[in-house]
N, CA, C, O and the ligand as a Tripos MOL2 file, in Angstrom:
@<TRIPOS>MOLECULE
protein
  233   231    59     0     0
PROTEIN
NO_CHARGES

@<TRIPOS>ATOM
      1 N           0.8340   -1.1810    0.0160 N.3       1 MET1
      2 CA         -0.0320   -0.0080    0.0170 C.3       1 MET1
      3 C           0.9360    1.2670    0.0000 C.2       1 MET1
      4 O           1.8630    1.3840    0.8010 O.2       1 MET1
      5 N           0.6500    2.1580   -0.9320 N.am      2 ALA2
      6 CA          1.4190    3.3700   -0.9820 C.3       2 ALA2
      7 C           1.0380    4.3370    0.1380 C.2       2 ALA2
      8 O          -0.0930    4.3460    0.6240 O.2       2 ALA2
      9 N           2.0090    5.1410    0.5260 N.am      3 LYS3
     10 CA          1.8350    6.0800    1.5840 C.3       3 LYS3
     11 C           1.9470    7.4760    1.0140 C.2       3 LYS3
     12 O           2.6870    7.7010    0.0570 O.2       3 LYS3
     13 N           1.2370    8.3950    1.5790 N.am      4 LYS4
     14 CA          1.4130    9.8050    1.1610 C.3       4 LYS4
     15 C           1.4270   10.7890    2.3400 C.2       4 LYS4
     16 O           0.8500   10.5470    3.3990 O.2       4 LYS4
     17 N           2.1020   11.8860    2.1030 N.am      5 PHE5
     18 CA          2.2590   12.9190    3.1530 C.3       5 PHE5
     19 C           2.1730   14.2930    2.5390 C.2       5 PHE5
     20 O           2.7490   14.5450    1.4800 O.2       5 PHE5
     21 N           1.4500   15.1940    3.2050 N.am      6 ALA6
     22 CA          1.4890   16.6200    2.7490 C.3       6 ALA6
     23 C           2.0160   17.4290    3.8900 C.2       6 ALA6
     24 O           1.5800   17.2700    5.0300 O.2       6 ALA6
     25 N           2.9420   18.2900    3.5990 N.am      7 CYS7
     26 CA          3.5780   19.1670    4.5360 C.3       7 CYS7
     27 C           2.4770   20.0060    5.3700 C.2       7 CYS7
     28 O           2.5810   20.1730    6.5860 O.2       7 CYS7
     29 N           1.4730   20.4880    4.6380 N.am      8 SER8
     30 CA          0.5250   21.2670    5.2600 C.3       8 SER8
     31 C          -0.3040   20.5220    6.4490 C.2       8 SER8
     32 O          -0.8900   21.1520    7.3290 O.2       8 SER8
     33 N          -0.2800   19.2020    6.3690 N.am      9 SER9
     34 CA         -0.9810   18.3720    7.3440 C.3       9 SER9
     35 C          -0.3470   18.4350    8.7060 C.2       9 SER9
     36 O          -0.9760   18.0630    9.6970 O.2       9 SER9
     37 N           0.8680   18.8900    8.7830 N.am     10 ILE10
     38 CA          1.4830   19.1150   10.1340 C.3      10 ILE10
     39 C           1.5810   20.6070   10.4760 C.2      10 ILE10
     40 O           2.3220   20.9950   11.3780 O.2      10 ILE10
     41 N           0.8440   21.4190    9.7650 N.am     11 GLY11
     42 CA          0.7320   22.8270   10.0970 C.3      11 GLY11
     43 C           1.7670   23.7490    9.4280 C.2      11 GLY11
     44 O           1.8890   24.9270    9.7650 O.2      11 GLY11
     45 N           2.5020   23.1730    8.4710 N.am     12 MET12
     46 CA          3.4950   23.9590    7.7300 C.3      12 MET12
     47 C           2.8110   24.8190    6.6140 C.2      12 MET12
     48 O           1.8590   24.3880    5.9630 O.2      12 MET12
     49 N           3.3280   26.0030    6.4420 N.am     13 GLN13
     50 CA          2.7720   26.8260    5.3160 C.3      13 GLN13
     51 C           3.5300   26.4250    4.1100 C.2      13 GLN13
     52 O           4.4490   27.1150    3.6690 O.2      13 GLN13
     53 N           3.1310   25.2620    3.5510 N.am     14 CYS14
     54 CA          3.9510   24.6980    2.5150 C.3      14 CYS14
     55 C           3.0690   23.7770    1.7160 C.2      14 CYS14
     56 O           2.3020   23.0120    2.3010 O.2      14 CYS14
     57 N           3.1480   23.8180    0.4060 N.am     15 GLY15
     58 CA          2.2890   23.0210   -0.4400 C.3      15 GLY15
     59 C           2.8790   21.6690   -0.9170 C.2      15 GLY15
     60 O           2.3430   20.9980   -1.7990 O.2      15 GLY15
     61 N           3.9720   21.3290   -0.3000 N.am     16 TRP16
     62 CA          4.7130   20.1480   -0.7530 C.3      16 TRP16
     63 C           3.9710   18.8830   -0.3470 C.2      16 TRP16
     64 O           3.4380   18.7660    0.7570 O.2      16 TRP16
     65 N           3.9580   17.9300   -1.2970 N.am     17 GLU17
     66 CA          3.3070   16.6230   -1.0000 C.3      17 GLU17
     67 C           4.2240   15.5680   -1.6350 C.2      17 GLU17
     68 O           4.9170   15.7800   -2.6300 O.2      17 GLU17
     69 N           4.1560   14.3770   -0.9400 N.am     18 ALA18
     70 CA          4.9370   13.2450   -1.5630 C.3      18 ALA18
     71 C           4.1910   11.9750   -1.3380 C.2      18 ALA18
     72 O           3.3560   11.8390   -0.4440 O.2      18 ALA18
     73 N           4.5420   11.0280   -2.2150 N.am     19 SER19
     74 CA          4.0240    9.6660   -1.9400 C.3      19 SER19
     75 C           5.1250    8.7070   -2.3300 C.2      19 SER19
     76 O           5.9990    9.0140   -3.1400 O.2      19 SER19
     77 N           5.0520    7.5140   -1.7170 N.am     20 ALA20
     78 CA          6.0900    6.5030   -1.9050 C.3      20 ALA20
     79 C           5.4830    5.1090   -1.6510 C.2      20 ALA20
     80 O           4.3730    4.9930   -1.1320 O.2      20 ALA20
     81 N           6.2020    4.0920   -2.0130 N.am     21 LYS21
     82 CA          5.6550    2.7670   -1.9040 C.3      21 LYS21
     83 C           5.5180    2.2890   -0.4820 C.2      21 LYS21
     84 O           4.6860    1.4230   -0.2090 O.2      21 LYS21
     85 N           6.3050    2.8200    0.4390 N.am     22 ASP22
     86 CA          6.1600    2.4360    1.8700 C.3      22 ASP22
     87 C           6.6990    3.5710    2.7300 C.2      22 ASP22
     88 O           7.3150    4.5120    2.2300 O.2      22 ASP22
     89 N           6.4550    3.4650    4.0330 N.am     23 GLU23
     90 CA          6.7590    4.5370    4.9140 C.3      23 GLU23
     91 C           8.2250    4.8910    4.9500 C.2      23 GLU23
     92 O           8.5970    6.0630    5.0010 O.2      23 GLU23
     93 N           9.0550    3.8630    4.9230 N.am     24 ASN24
     94 CA         10.5310    4.1890    4.9430 C.3      24 ASN24
     95 C          10.9140    5.0410    3.8030 C.2      24 ASN24
     96 O          11.6330    6.0260    3.9740 O.2      24 ASN24
     97 N          10.4280    4.6740    2.5640 N.am     25 ALA25
     98 CA         10.7820    5.4270    1.3670 C.3      25 ALA25
     99 C          10.2190    6.8540    1.4420 C.2      25 ALA25
    100 O          10.8590    7.8150    1.0150 O.2      25 ALA25
    101 N           9.0490    6.9590    1.9770 N.am     26 LEU26
    102 CA          8.4030    8.2490    2.1240 C.3      26 LEU26
    103 C           9.1610    9.1480    3.1330 C.2      26 LEU26
    104 O           9.3350   10.3460    2.9110 O.2      26 LEU26
    105 N           9.6100    8.5190    4.2630 N.am     27 MET27
    106 CA         10.3340    9.3180    5.2980 C.3      27 MET27
    107 C          11.6800    9.8550    4.7210 C.2      27 MET27
    108 O          12.1350   10.9450    5.0690 O.2      27 MET27
    109 N          12.2520    9.0890    3.8800 N.am     28 LYS28
    110 CA         13.4740    9.6210    3.2070 C.3      28 LYS28
    111 C          13.2560   10.9110    2.4390 C.2      28 LYS28
    112 O          14.0210   11.8740    2.4890 O.2      28 LYS28
    113 N          12.1050   10.8390    1.6990 N.am     29 GLN29
    114 CA         11.7540   12.0860    0.8970 C.3      29 GLN29
    115 C          11.3210   13.2180    1.8330 C.2      29 GLN29
    116 O          11.5700   14.3890    1.5480 O.2      29 GLN29
    117 N          10.7010   12.8840    2.9030 N.am     30 VAL30
    118 CA         10.2790   13.9430    3.9080 C.3      30 VAL30
    119 C          11.5710   14.5510    4.5280 C.2      30 VAL30
    120 O          11.6750   15.7700    4.6690 O.2      30 VAL30
    121 N          12.5050   13.7290    4.8790 N.am     31 ALA31
    122 CA         13.7460   14.2290    5.5420 C.3      31 ALA31
    123 C          14.5100   15.0960    4.5870 C.2      31 ALA31
    124 O          15.0340   16.1240    5.0160 O.2      31 ALA31
    125 N          14.6160   14.7550    3.3010 N.am     32 ALA32
    126 CA         15.3120   15.5230    2.3060 C.3      32 ALA32
    127 C          14.6150   16.8260    2.1170 C.2      32 ALA32
    128 O          15.2670   17.8670    2.0300 O.2      32 ALA32
    129 N          13.2880   16.8070    2.0480 N.am     33 HIS33
    130 CA         12.4920   18.0460    1.9330 C.3      33 HIS33
    131 C          12.6070   18.9490    3.1410 C.2      33 HIS33
    132 O          12.7460   20.1660    3.0130 O.2      33 HIS33
    133 N          12.5450   18.3360    4.3270 N.am     34 ALA34
    134 CA         12.6200   19.2200    5.5420 C.3      34 ALA34
    135 C          14.0070   19.8810    5.5820 C.2      34 ALA34
    136 O          14.1180   21.0420    5.9760 O.2      34 ALA34
    137 N          15.0220   19.1880    5.1970 N.am     35 LYS35
    138 CA         16.3540   19.8080    5.1700 C.3      35 LYS35
    139 C          16.4840   20.9800    4.1910 C.2      35 LYS35
    140 O          17.0070   22.0420    4.5290 O.2      35 LYS35
    141 N          15.9840   20.7510    2.9480 N.am     36 LYS36
    142 CA         16.1540   21.6930    1.8990 C.3      36 LYS36
    143 C          15.1620   22.8500    2.0650 C.2      36 LYS36
    144 O          15.5700   24.0060    1.9510 O.2      36 LYS36
    145 N          13.9530   22.6020    2.3150 N.am     37 ALA37
    146 CA         12.8890   23.6240    2.3720 C.3      37 ALA37
    147 C          12.6870   24.2790    3.7080 C.2      37 ALA37
    148 O          12.2840   25.4380    3.8050 O.2      37 ALA37
    149 N          12.9750   23.5120    4.7380 N.am     38 HIS38
    150 CA         12.6470   24.1000    6.0910 C.3      38 HIS38
    151 C          13.8310   24.1870    6.9880 C.2      38 HIS38
    152 O          13.7000   24.4240    8.1890 O.2      38 HIS38
    153 N          15.0050   23.9940    6.4100 N.am     39 ASN39
    154 CA         16.2690   24.1880    7.1180 C.3      39 ASN39
    155 C          16.2910   23.3120    8.3960 C.2      39 ASN39
    156 O          16.8540   23.6960    9.4210 O.2      39 ASN39
    157 N          15.6570   22.1240    8.2980 N.am     40 MET40
    158 CA         15.7400   21.1350    9.4430 C.3      40 MET40
    159 C          16.7520   20.0790    9.0830 C.2      40 MET40
    160 O          16.4510   19.1660    8.3140 O.2      40 MET40
    161 N          17.9880   20.1900    9.6440 N.am     41 SER41
    162 CA         18.9530   19.2050    9.2780 C.3      41 SER41
    163 C          18.5990   17.8660   10.0270 C.2      41 SER41
    164 O          19.0460   16.7970    9.6100 O.2      41 SER41
    165 N          17.8310   17.9350   11.0810 N.am     42 LYS42
    166 CA         17.4580   16.7510   11.7810 C.3      42 LYS42
    167 C          15.9810   16.9420   12.1930 C.2      42 LYS42
    168 O          15.6560   18.0150   12.7010 O.2      42 LYS42
    169 N          15.0930   15.9910   12.0110 N.am     43 ILE43
    170 CA         13.7440   16.0520   12.3890 C.3      43 ILE43
    171 C          13.6730   15.6300   13.8620 C.2      43 ILE43
    172 O          14.0910   14.5180   14.1830 O.2      43 ILE43
    173 N          13.1880   16.4290   14.7210 N.am     44 ASP44
    174 CA         13.0880   16.0140   16.1580 C.3      44 ASP44
    175 C          12.0130   15.0280   16.3970 C.2      44 ASP44
    176 O          11.1770   14.7890   15.5260 O.2      44 ASP44
    177 N          12.0080   14.4390   17.5730 N.am     45 ASP45
    178 CA         11.0870   13.3500   17.8550 C.3      45 ASP45
    179 C           9.6230   13.8050   17.7620 C.2      45 ASP45
    180 O           8.7790   13.1080   17.1990 O.2      45 ASP45
    181 N           9.3450   14.9770   18.3210 N.am     46 ALA46
    182 CA          7.9400   15.5230   18.3390 C.3      46 ALA46
    183 C           7.4170   15.6640   16.8730 C.2      46 ALA46
    184 O           6.3220   15.2360   16.5090 O.2      46 ALA46
    185 N           8.3280   16.3180   16.0580 N.am     47 THR47
    186 CA          7.9300   16.5220   14.6840 C.3      47 THR47
    187 C           7.7990   15.1610   13.9330 C.2      47 THR47
    188 O           6.9080   15.0230   13.0950 O.2      47 THR47
    189 N           8.6330   14.2010   14.2070 N.am     48 MET48
    190 CA          8.5850   12.8960   13.5670 C.3      48 MET48
    191 C           7.2880   12.1960   13.8990 C.2      48 MET48
    192 O           6.6650   11.5460   13.0590 O.2      48 MET48
    193 N           6.8990   12.3520   15.1660 N.am     49 HIS49
    194 CA          5.5790   11.8130   15.6250 C.3      49 HIS49
    195 C           4.3950   12.4050   14.8090 C.2      49 HIS49
    196 O           3.5040   11.6840   14.3600 O.2      49 HIS49
    197 N           4.4260   13.6630   14.6510 N.am     50 LYS50
    198 CA          3.4000   14.4030   13.9280 C.3      50 LYS50
    199 C           3.3610   13.8730   12.5060 C.2      50 LYS50
    200 O           2.2960   13.5380   11.9890 O.2      50 LYS50
    201 N           4.5690   13.7940   11.8530 N.am     51 ILE51
    202 CA          4.6720   13.2920   10.5250 C.3      51 ILE51
    203 C           4.0690   11.9020   10.3950 C.2      51 ILE51
    204 O           3.2690   11.6590    9.4920 O.2      51 ILE51
    205 N           4.4400   10.9920   11.2780 N.am     52 ARG52
    206 CA          3.9060    9.6090   11.2080 C.3      52 ARG52
    207 C           2.3700    9.5810   11.3970 C.2      52 ARG52
    208 O           1.6790    8.7930   10.7510 O.2      52 ARG52
    209 N           1.8670   10.4120   12.2500 N.am     53 ASP53
    210 CA          0.4050   10.5270   12.4140 C.3      53 ASP53
    211 C          -0.2860   11.0590   11.1220 C.2      53 ASP53
    212 O          -1.4140   10.6920   10.7940 O.2      53 ASP53
    213 N           0.4610   11.9440   10.4120 N.am     54 ALA54
    214 CA         -0.1170   12.5690    9.2290 C.3      54 ALA54
    215 C          -0.0730   11.7180    7.9390 C.2      54 ALA54
    216 O          -0.7940   11.9640    6.9720 O.2      54 ALA54
    217 N           0.7980   10.7250    7.9830 N.am     55 ILE55
    218 CA          0.9350    9.8260    6.8080 C.3      55 ILE55
    219 C          -0.3100    9.0870    6.5360 C.2      55 ILE55
    220 O          -0.8760    8.4550    7.4280 O.2      55 ILE55
    221 N          -0.7700    9.1520    5.2770 N.am     56 GLU56
    222 CA         -2.0370    8.4890    4.9160 C.3      56 GLU56
    223 C          -1.7660    7.3750    3.9050 C.2      56 GLU56
    224 O          -0.8060    7.4450    3.1380 O.2      56 GLU56
    225 N          -2.5900    6.3830    3.9080 N.am     57 GLU57
    226 CA         -2.6130    5.3800    2.8510 C.3      57 GLU57
    227 C          -3.1590    6.0440    1.5510 C.2      57 GLU57
    228 O          -4.0920    6.8460    1.5800 O.2      57 GLU57
    229 N          -2.5450    5.6740    0.4450 N.am     58 GLU58
    230 CA         -2.9740    6.1900   -0.8090 C.3      58 GLU58
    231 C          -3.7250    5.1800   -1.5860 C.2      58 GLU58
    232 O          -4.1700    5.4630   -2.6980 O.2      58 GLU58
    233 ZN          7.3060   21.6070    3.3850 Zn       59 ZN59
@<TRIPOS>BOND
     1     1     2 1
     2     2     3 1
     3     3     4 2
     4     3     5 am
     5     5     6 1
     6     6     7 1
     7     7     8 2
     8     7     9 am
     9     9    10 1
    10    10    11 1
    11    11    12 2
    12    11    13 am
    13    13    14 1
    14    14    15 1
    15    15    16 2
    16    15    17 am
    17    17    18 1
    18    18    19 1
    19    19    20 2
    20    19    21 am
    21    21    22 1
    22    22    23 1
    23    23    24 2
    24    23    25 am
    25    25    26 1
    26    26    27 1
    27    27    28 2
    28    27    29 am
    29    29    30 1
    30    30    31 1
    31    31    32 2
    32    31    33 am
    33    33    34 1
    34    34    35 1
    35    35    36 2
    36    35    37 am
    37    37    38 1
    38    38    39 1
    39    39    40 2
    40    39    41 am
    41    41    42 1
    42    42    43 1
    43    43    44 2
    44    43    45 am
    45    45    46 1
    46    46    47 1
    47    47    48 2
    48    47    49 am
    49    49    50 1
    50    50    51 1
    51    51    52 2
    52    51    53 am
    53    53    54 1
    54    54    55 1
    55    55    56 2
    56    55    57 am
    57    57    58 1
    58    58    59 1
    59    59    60 2
    60    59    61 am
    61    61    62 1
    62    62    63 1
    63    63    64 2
    64    63    65 am
    65    65    66 1
    66    66    67 1
    67    67    68 2
    68    67    69 am
    69    69    70 1
    70    70    71 1
    71    71    72 2
    72    71    73 am
    73    73    74 1
    74    74    75 1
    75    75    76 2
    76    75    77 am
    77    77    78 1
    78    78    79 1
    79    79    80 2
    80    79    81 am
    81    81    82 1
    82    82    83 1
    83    83    84 2
    84    83    85 am
    85    85    86 1
    86    86    87 1
    87    87    88 2
    88    87    89 am
    89    89    90 1
    90    90    91 1
    91    91    92 2
    92    91    93 am
    93    93    94 1
    94    94    95 1
    95    95    96 2
    96    95    97 am
    97    97    98 1
    98    98    99 1
    99    99   100 2
   100    99   101 am
   101   101   102 1
   102   102   103 1
   103   103   104 2
   104   103   105 am
   105   105   106 1
   106   106   107 1
   107   107   108 2
   108   107   109 am
   109   109   110 1
   110   110   111 1
   111   111   112 2
   112   111   113 am
   113   113   114 1
   114   114   115 1
   115   115   116 2
   116   115   117 am
   117   117   118 1
   118   118   119 1
   119   119   120 2
   120   119   121 am
   121   121   122 1
   122   122   123 1
   123   123   124 2
   124   123   125 am
   125   125   126 1
   126   126   127 1
   127   127   128 2
   128   127   129 am
   129   129   130 1
   130   130   131 1
   131   131   132 2
   132   131   133 am
   133   133   134 1
   134   134   135 1
   135   135   136 2
   136   135   137 am
   137   137   138 1
   138   138   139 1
   139   139   140 2
   140   139   141 am
   141   141   142 1
   142   142   143 1
   143   143   144 2
   144   143   145 am
   145   145   146 1
   146   146   147 1
   147   147   148 2
   148   147   149 am
   149   149   150 1
   150   150   151 1
   151   151   152 2
   152   151   153 am
   153   153   154 1
   154   154   155 1
   155   155   156 2
   156   155   157 am
   157   157   158 1
   158   158   159 1
   159   159   160 2
   160   159   161 am
   161   161   162 1
   162   162   163 1
   163   163   164 2
   164   163   165 am
   165   165   166 1
   166   166   167 1
   167   167   168 2
   168   167   169 am
   169   169   170 1
   170   170   171 1
   171   171   172 2
   172   171   173 am
   173   173   174 1
   174   174   175 1
   175   175   176 2
   176   175   177 am
   177   177   178 1
   178   178   179 1
   179   179   180 2
   180   179   181 am
   181   181   182 1
   182   182   183 1
   183   183   184 2
   184   183   185 am
   185   185   186 1
   186   186   187 1
   187   187   188 2
   188   187   189 am
   189   189   190 1
   190   190   191 1
   191   191   192 2
   192   191   193 am
   193   193   194 1
   194   194   195 1
   195   195   196 2
   196   195   197 am
   197   197   198 1
   198   198   199 1
   199   199   200 2
   200   199   201 am
   201   201   202 1
   202   202   203 1
   203   203   204 2
   204   203   205 am
   205   205   206 1
   206   206   207 1
   207   207   208 2
   208   207   209 am
   209   209   210 1
   210   210   211 1
   211   211   212 2
   212   211   213 am
   213   213   214 1
   214   214   215 1
   215   215   216 2
   216   215   217 am
   217   217   218 1
   218   218   219 1
   219   219   220 2
   220   219   221 am
   221   221   222 1
   222   222   223 1
   223   223   224 2
   224   223   225 am
   225   225   226 1
   226   226   227 1
   227   227   228 2
   228   227   229 am
   229   229   230 1
   230   230   231 1
   231   231   232 2
@<TRIPOS>SUBSTRUCTURE
     1 MET1         2 RESIDUE 1 A MET
     2 ALA2         6 RESIDUE 1 A ALA
     3 LYS3        10 RESIDUE 1 A LYS
     4 LYS4        14 RESIDUE 1 A LYS
     5 PHE5        18 RESIDUE 1 A PHE
     6 ALA6        22 RESIDUE 1 A ALA
     7 CYS7        26 RESIDUE 1 A CYS
     8 SER8        30 RESIDUE 1 A SER
     9 SER9        34 RESIDUE 1 A SER
    10 ILE10       38 RESIDUE 1 A ILE
    11 GLY11       42 RESIDUE 1 A GLY
    12 MET12       46 RESIDUE 1 A MET
    13 GLN13       50 RESIDUE 1 A GLN
    14 CYS14       54 RESIDUE 1 A CYS
    15 GLY15       58 RESIDUE 1 A GLY
    16 TRP16       62 RESIDUE 1 A TRP
    17 GLU17       66 RESIDUE 1 A GLU
    18 ALA18       70 RESIDUE 1 A ALA
    19 SER19       74 RESIDUE 1 A SER
    20 ALA20       78 RESIDUE 1 A ALA
    21 LYS21       82 RESIDUE 1 A LYS
    22 ASP22       86 RESIDUE 1 A ASP
    23 GLU23       90 RESIDUE 1 A GLU
    24 ASN24       94 RESIDUE 1 A ASN
    25 ALA25       98 RESIDUE 1 A ALA
    26 LEU26      102 RESIDUE 1 A LEU
    27 MET27      106 RESIDUE 1 A MET
    28 LYS28      110 RESIDUE 1 A LYS
    29 GLN29      114 RESIDUE 1 A GLN
    30 VAL30      118 RESIDUE 1 A VAL
    31 ALA31      122 RESIDUE 1 A ALA
    32 ALA32      126 RESIDUE 1 A ALA
    33 HIS33      130 RESIDUE 1 A HIS
    34 ALA34      134 RESIDUE 1 A ALA
    35 LYS35      138 RESIDUE 1 A LYS
    36 LYS36      142 RESIDUE 1 A LYS
    37 ALA37      146 RESIDUE 1 A ALA
    38 HIS38      150 RESIDUE 1 A HIS
    39 ASN39      154 RESIDUE 1 A ASN
    40 MET40      158 RESIDUE 1 A MET
    41 SER41      162 RESIDUE 1 A SER
    42 LYS42      166 RESIDUE 1 A LYS
    43 ILE43      170 RESIDUE 1 A ILE
    44 ASP44      174 RESIDUE 1 A ASP
    45 ASP45      178 RESIDUE 1 A ASP
    46 ALA46      182 RESIDUE 1 A ALA
    47 THR47      186 RESIDUE 1 A THR
    48 MET48      190 RESIDUE 1 A MET
    49 HIS49      194 RESIDUE 1 A HIS
    50 LYS50      198 RESIDUE 1 A LYS
    51 ILE51      202 RESIDUE 1 A ILE
    52 ARG52      206 RESIDUE 1 A ARG
    53 ASP53      210 RESIDUE 1 A ASP
    54 ALA54      214 RESIDUE 1 A ALA
    55 ILE55      218 RESIDUE 1 A ILE
    56 GLU56      222 RESIDUE 1 A GLU
    57 GLU57      226 RESIDUE 1 A GLU
    58 GLU58      230 RESIDUE 1 A GLU
    59 ZN59       233 GROUP 0 **** ****
């Protein structure tokens, strides 16, 4: 089952969305985006939790 994530779903003023074949692949895309677009070199635990809650089945 594919997974998808929208940055706006965790309250970011951002229109970025991504989907991937599984959660691990999606999290890699999210981490790369967070670093590039939001200047987060590391995603903290609280944010990681929000992201996992916001991931939806596609
Ligand atoms: Zn974003």
